[in-house]
N, C-alpha and C positions, 0 to 999 in steps of 0.2 A: 278556300272553303267559304261557303256562304252560310251565315248563321240563320237558322229558322227563328226569326225574331217574334216574340210574343208580346213583350212589354215595351220594347224600344219604339217610341213614336216618331222621333226625328233626331237627326244629328246635324247640328248647325256648325259649319266650318267657317272660320274667318277668311275673307276673300284675299287676305295677304299671305295665306299659307302656300307652300310650294305645290306646284301642279302634280308632281308625282305622288305626294301624300294624299292629295284630294282624290286622285285616280284610284289609289289603293283603297281608300275608304268607300268610294262609290262601288267598287267591286265587292267589298265585304258586306256592305249594307245597301243593297240595290233598292232604289225608290225611297230611301229614307234621308238622303243627304240634301241639305240646303246650304247654299253659299251666300254669305252676306258679311258685312263688316260687323264684328262684335266689339262692343265697348269694353269688354273685359274678357280675358282668356282667349284661347284659340279654338277650342272645341267644346261644344255644349251638347251633351247627351241628354235628351228629354225622354224620361221613362214615364210610366203612367201617373205616378204621384210625386216624382222628385226629379232633380237634375244632377248630373255630374259635370263639373267644370274642370277643364284641363288647360293649363298654360304650358306650351311647348317651346323649348329653346334648343337650338343646336349648341354644341359645346362651345363654339367661339362666342356666340351671343351670351351664353351663360357666364363665361369667364369675364367678358367685357362689362356685362351689366352688374357683376359683383364689384368690379374695380371702379366703375363710375357711379355706383350706388343706385342706378336706375331700377335694379331688381327689387329693392326694398319698397319702393313706392308702388310697384306693380303688385307685389305680394300683399301689401297693406290694403290695397283696394279690393283684392280678392278676399282677404280675411273679413273685411267689413261688409261684403256683399253676401247676404244670406238668402236672397230670393232673386230669381231671374225668369222672365217670361211667365210670371204668376206661379212659378214652381219653386219650392224650397230647394236649396242646394245641399244635397246630402254629403257629397264628397268633392274635395278640391285637391287637385293633384298637380305637381310640377313634374313634367316629363322632359328629361334631358336627352337629346338625340346626339349620341356620340360618347367618347371617353376622353379622359384627361390625357392619356397617352397619344391620342389622335391630335389633340390640340398642341401638346408640348412633349414630343418624344424625348427620351433620355439624351439623345445625341445633341439636343438643342440647349441643354443645361450647361452653363459654363463651369459651374462648381456644385458640390453637394449643398453648399449654403444656399445657392440660388434655388435649387430643387426643393429644399426644406421650406424656404419662404413661400414658394408657389403653392405647395401642397398644404402648408399651414393655413394659408388664406382660403383655399378651397374647402378644406375640412371644417374650418371655422364657419364658413358660409353655409355649408350643408347642415351643420348642427344648429345654426341659427334658424334655418328654415324649418327643421324638424321640431325643435323644442320651443322656440319662441313663437313662430307663426303657426305651428301645428299643422303643417302641410306635408304630406308624404312626398318623397322624392324618388322617382323611378328613372333608371338609366336604360336606354335602348341603344345597344352597341352598333346596330346596323339596320338595314331596311327590313330584314326578316324579323328581327326582334321588335321593331316598331309595329309591324303588321300584327304580330302575335299579341303584343300588348293590347291593342285595340280589340282584337277578336276575343281574347280571354276576359277582358274587362266587361264587355257586354254579356258574354256567356255567364260570368259569375253573377252579374247583377240580375239577369233574368232568372237564374236559379236560386237567388237569395243567398249565395255563398258568402257575400261580403257583409251579411247581417248576422249569420248564425254564430253561436258560440263555438269555439274550437273543440273538437273531440279530445278528451283527455288522452294524452299520448300513452299513458301507462295501461290503458284498457286494450291496446293492441298487443300483438305477439311481439315481445321484445327479446325474449330469450327462449331457446329451444328447451322444452321440458320433456324428458322421456317418460316412459311408462311408470307404473307403480314401483318398479325396482330401482328407480332413481333414488339414491340414498337421501337426497334432500327432501324428496316427497315422503319417504318413509319417516324421516325425523319429524317433519311438520305434522304428519298424520297422527303422531303420538300425542298431540295436544288434544285435550277433550273438545269434542264437537267439530274438529277439523279433519275431514277425510281427504282422500287423494285429489279430488277435483278442486277443493278449496286450497289445498296445498299448492297445486299448480297455479292457481290464480295469484296466490301470494308471490310465487317465484317469478311469474310474468311481470308483476309490478315492481318487485324489489331486487330481482336477479340473484341475490345471495342470501344465505342464512344470516350473515353478519348485518345486512341492511334491515332484515326483518326484526332481529333482536333489538336494534337501535331505533326502530320506528316508533312514533308516538301513537297512542291509542286512537287519536282523531284521524291520523293518516291511515292506520290499519282499517278503520271502519269504512273507508271509501273504496276498498277493494271489493269487486263484485262478489256477492254472496256472504261477505263477512258481517257487516253491520256492527252496531255499537256493542252489543252484548258479547259477541265472539271476539271483537277487538280487545275488550278488557280481559277476556280469558287468555288471549295470546300474550298481551302485554304483561299480565301478572305471572304467567307461566314462566317466562324467561327471567323475570326479576326474582322469582322464588327459587330458581334453580341455581345451584353453585356450579353447575356444569358449564354454564355460559357466562362469559364476561364481556365487557365492552370492547375487549381486544380480540375477541374470537373472530377469525376470518375463515370462511368455508367457501 
């Protein structure tokens, strides 16, 4: 699939990259690929106003670079580089090509102790990368995953999806709410100013009456159509009624 690029200006690939990876990217982004030796990273995506820098390592190179500490020097240089080719670097990514199982299948472990030592080292390294260097780590298990990583990355950048705030999950349909005869809807509709539609909104957000009873007024106010005033009415309604307690589950 070829992306209809609007904002991607150029993709620079380090000339030491594998030929099959270069060929894949040339097909994905025709006319946009430039091959040269990069001083830092392996792929540089130049968009209109910023760049995305990617360091790619196959799984063997990743494991070995952790063991000989070469990885940390590379990542430190990436962290300290904030601009490249007169463009600010907005995203820095470590892309790992392969899986730990491919590098060290279970059959190659002599003992559970050896296996634990290996994975402790790798998990420690990944957490160091994520939390100390603040660089996202992405695994691509195979050629198809690698290809789709690049395609989706550019697609998301072009559509601004990597910048937008996430949609609040609770605004989506999380639970099936039947019509006005649903006993939960009837119960909630008995609260002053809360009709069937708002009752359904509450159920989509909280799923059960129990969760609504125990929700804070601030949380209730964020449900579509509720607002601060209705939230206080709901909050006080349950706390004024002896019919409901904190142990009620419906």
